[in-house]
C-alpha positions in Angstrom: 0.0 0.0 0.0 1.1 3.3 -0.8 3.2 5.3 2.3 1.6 7.6 4.2 3.5 10.7 3.9 0.7 13.6 5.2 1.9 13.1 8.7 4.9 14.9 7.2 3.9 18.3 8.1 7.5 20.2 9.0 11.1 20.9 7.7 12.2 18.5 10.1 9.6 15.5 9.2 11.1 16.0 5.9 14.9 15.9 6.4 14.1 12.9 8.8 12.0 10.9 6.1 14.7 11.7 3.5 17.5 10.3 5.5 15.6 7.5 6.1 15.0 6.7 2.7 18.3 7.4 1.6 19.8 4.9 4.2 17.2 2.0 3.0 18.2 2.7 -0.5 22.0 2.5 0.5 23.1 5.6 -1.3 26.9 6.6 -1.4 27.7 10.0 0.0 31.2 11.4 -1.1 30.0 14.5 -3.4 30.4 17.2 -0.2 28.9 15.3 2.2 29.4 11.9 4.2 26.0 10.8 5.5 22.2 10.4 4.9 20.9 13.2 7.4 23.3 16.2 5.7 22.5 15.2 2.5 18.7 15.2 3.3 19.1 18.5 4.6 20.7 20.2 1.9 18.3 18.8 -0.8 15.1 19.7 1.6 16.1 23.0 2.0 17.2 23.9 -1.7 13.8 22.3 -2.9 11.7 24.7 -0.5 14.5 27.4 -1.8 15.8 28.2 1.8 19.3 29.0 2.9 21.6 26.1 3.6 22.7 28.5 6.9 19.2 28.2 8.2 18.5 28.9 11.8 17.7 25.8 13.7 14.5 26.9 14.9 13.2 27.3 11.6 13.2 23.6 11.0 10.4 23.1 12.9 8.4 25.3 10.4 5.4 23.6 8.9 5.3 23.0 5.0 2.4 23.0 2.5 1.0 20.3 0.7 2.4 21.7 -2.3 5.7 21.9 -0.6 6.0 18.3 0.7 4.9 17.4 -3.0 8.2 19.5 -4.5 10.6 18.2 -1.7 9.8 14.5 -2.0 10.0 14.4 -5.4 13.3 16.0 -4.9 14.3 13.5 -2.5 13.1 10.7 -5.0 15.5 11.9 -7.7 18.6 11.5 -5.5 17.2 7.9 -5.0 16.1 6.5 -8.1 18.6 8.4 -10.4 22.0 8.3 -8.1 22.5 11.6 -8.9 25.0 13.6 -7.0 23.0 16.2 -4.7 25.1 18.7 -6.5 24.0 18.0 -9.9 20.3 18.2 -8.5 21.0 21.6 -6.8 23.3 23.0 -9.5 25.6 24.3 -6.9 28.6 22.8 -4.7 30.3 24.5 -2.1 34.2 24.8 -1.7 36.6 26.8 0.4 33.5 28.6 1.9 32.2 29.7 -1.3 29.5 28.3 -3.6 29.9 27.1 -7.2 28.1 26.4 -10.3 28.5 22.6 -11.3 26.7 20.5 -13.7 27.4 16.9 -15.1 29.9 18.4 -17.1 32.2 18.8 -14.1 33.2 16.8 -11.0 31.6 18.4 -8.0 33.9 20.1 -6.2 35.4 18.2 -2.8 39.2 18.1 -3.1 40.9 18.5 0.3 43.1 21.1 -1.5 40.4 23.5 -0.3 41.8 23.3 3.2 45.5 24.0 1.8 44.3 27.0 -0.2 42.4 28.1 3.1 45.9 28.3 4.8 47.5 30.0 2.0 49.6 27.1 1.7 51.9 28.3 4.4 54.2 27.5 5.9 55.4 26.0 2.2 55.1 29.5 0.7 55.3 33.2 1.8 51.8 34.1 0.9 52.3 37.8 0.1 55.0 36.6 -2.2 53.0 34.7 -4.6 52.2 36.7 -7.6 51.4 33.7 -10.4 49.3 30.4 -9.7 48.8 27.5 -12.2 45.7 25.3 -11.6 46.1 22.4 -14.0 43.1 20.5 -14.8 40.3 23.3 -13.3 37.2 21.8 -14.2 34.6 24.0 -12.3 37.5 26.4 -11.6 36.8 26.3 -7.9 40.3 26.0 -7.0 41.5 28.9 -9.1 38.3 30.9 -7.8 39.4 30.1 -4.2 43.3 30.7 -5.0 42.1 34.3 -6.6 40.0 34.8 -3.1 43.1 33.6 -0.8 45.8 35.7 -2.9 44.0 38.9 -3.5 47.5 40.0 -5.2 48.0 36.8 -7.6 46.9 36.6 -11.1 45.6 33.1 -11.8 45.8 30.7 -15.1 43.7 27.8 -14.9 43.7 25.0 -17.9 41.0 22.4 -18.7 40.8 20.3 -21.4 36.9 19.4 -21.9 35.1 22.8 -23.6 31.7 22.5 -21.6 33.5 22.5 -18.5 35.7 25.6 -19.5 32.1 27.0 -20.2 31.6 26.1 -16.6 34.7 27.5 -15.4 34.4 31.3 -16.8 30.8 31.1 -15.5 32.2 31.1 -11.5 35.0 33.2 -12.7 32.3 36.0 -13.6 29.7 34.8 -11.0 32.6 35.2 -8.1 34.3 38.8 -9.6 38.0 37.3 -10.5 37.7 38.2 -14.2 40.6 40.3 -14.1 43.0 38.0 -12.5 42.0 34.4 -13.7 42.4 33.4 -17.1 40.4 30.2 -17.8 42.5 28.4 -20.6 40.9 25.7 -23.0 43.7 23.0 -23.9 46.1 20.4 -22.9 47.9 20.8 -19.3 50.6 23.0 -20.3 49.9 23.6 -23.9 48.3 26.9 -23.7 50.9 28.3 -21.5 53.0 31.1 -22.1 56.4 31.9 -20.6 55.4 32.3 -17.1 56.7 31.1 -14.3 54.7 30.3 -11.4 55.3 30.3 -7.9 52.7 27.9 -7.2 51.0 25.1 -9.5 48.2 22.6 -8.0 46.0 20.6 -9.4 43.2 18.1 -8.6 43.9 15.5 -12.0 42.2 12.7 -13.1 43.7 9.7 -10.8 41.8 6.8 -10.7 42.7 3.3 -12.6 40.7 1.9 -15.0 39.8 -1.2 -12.8 38.8 1.1 -10.0 36.6 3.2 -12.4 34.8 0.0 -12.3 34.0 -0.6 -9.1 33.2 3.3 -8.0 29.4 3.6 -7.1 26.7 4.8 -9.2 26.8 8.2 -8.1 30.5 8.7 -9.1 29.6 7.2 -12.8 27.3 10.4 -13.5 30.3 12.9 -13.2 32.5 12.9 -16.7 35.2 10.1 -17.4 37.4 12.7 -18.0 37.7 14.2 -15.1 38.6 10.8 -13.1 39.7 8.0 -15.2 43.7 8.1 -15.9 44.9 4.7 -17.2 46.0 1.6 -15.9 47.5 3.0 -12.7 45.6 6.1 -12.5 49.0 8.0 -13.2 48.6 8.8 -16.7 48.1 12.4 -16.2 50.1 13.1 -13.2 53.4 11.9 -14.7 52.8 14.4 -17.2 52.3 17.0 -14.8 55.6 15.8 -13.1 57.5 15.7 -16.5 56.4 19.7 -17.1 56.2 20.8 -13.6 60.3 22.0 -13.0 60.3 24.0 -16.0 57.0 25.8 -15.2 58.2 26.7 -11.6 59.7 29.5 -10.1 63.0 29.2 -8.4 60.9 28.9 -5.1 57.9 27.5 -6.5 56.1 24.4 -5.2 53.8 21.9 -6.8 50.8 20.5 -4.7 48.7 17.7 -6.6 46.1 15.1 -5.3 46.4 11.6 -6.2 44.0 10.3 -3.7 44.4 6.2 -3.8 47.4 6.1 -6.4 49.7 7.5 -3.6 51.5 3.9 -3.8 51.8 3.7 -7.4 53.1 6.9 -7.5 55.9 6.3 -4.8 56.6 3.1 -6.9 56.7 4.7 -10.2 59.2 7.9 -8.8 61.5 6.3 -6.2 63.7 9.3 -6.9 61.3 12.2 -5.5 61.1 12.7 -2.2 57.2 13.4 -1.6 55.9 15.5 1.2 52.6 13.4 1.6 50.1 16.6 3.6 48.4 15.9 7.1 44.9 17.5 6.7 42.6 18.3 9.5 39.4 18.0 7.9 40.3 14.8 6.3 41.6 13.1 2.6 44.8 12.1 1.7 46.5 11.5 -1.5 47.5 15.2 -1.6 51.7 15.6 -2.1 53.8 18.6 -2.4 57.6 18.7 -4.2 59.5 22.5 -4.6 61.2 23.1 -7.6 64.4 22.0 -6.1 63.3 18.3 -5.6 61.8 18.2 -8.9 65.8 18.0 -10.6 65.4 15.0 -9.0 63.3 13.8 -11.6 64.9 11.5 -13.7 62.3 11.2 -16.5 61.5 11.9 -20.1 60.5 15.6 -21.3 56.8 15.8 -21.0 56.4 16.4 -25.0 57.6 12.5 -25.1 54.7 11.4 -22.9 52.3 12.8 -25.4 53.6 10.8 -28.1 
């Protein structure tokens, strides 16, 4: 018999109902939230056109029958289609700000956000950072967040996918940093000029072919171009390493997220002294190398890796 939902009269009721349904459906949470309750709250508030920072006392406000239907339809899409919540709402939070997203870009969730908020201290002198490069920018969230964190710096952001470039340029415009952030369409270092960067940062594709086949359904809605990177997940990272030294300033640093491919990376490059960064808010597989350490790289030029 149909479920009786007329008893769901408040925002709190709907959040609880959604969380219970999500848990029963065994959804995966990894695109901005890590549990059913927070995900349900995010989607309920969005469906009701309420701010995500709504004071807690308003959770007991009553909803109309029409609002209840709208919310339930929204929550049911999350279950039936296994869409990440950000693709339903069209936006995601990163480093304290909201960004436009759609199915052409990965949902912003990189632990690099914490490093940006700390202005990459103590590994750089923040006030001395003049030029930043973001490779595989996707939605542009890292590039824009860096522009906010380093208001005197310019940021170049490179993206291969034309639809993703359009999303990134929208976010640059909406955040009002178009005078300092350039979104460049192309393949890694290809569209760059001779600028040397004080900071190169990247959240590139790093998922192996085998891992792609094992990922939850929610991840399969994201563009494979932003996730998959060959048999060991390092196809793109190898090229980033090969070209980084020629693009870094003398005191520059390279920061890259490689997630679960960290073990493969260490095996592939035993000559490099990777510094694996500890992050207070969780997340692993983010390494740092400085320009001098990259001199130890016994590797072909990036051009050879493209052949």
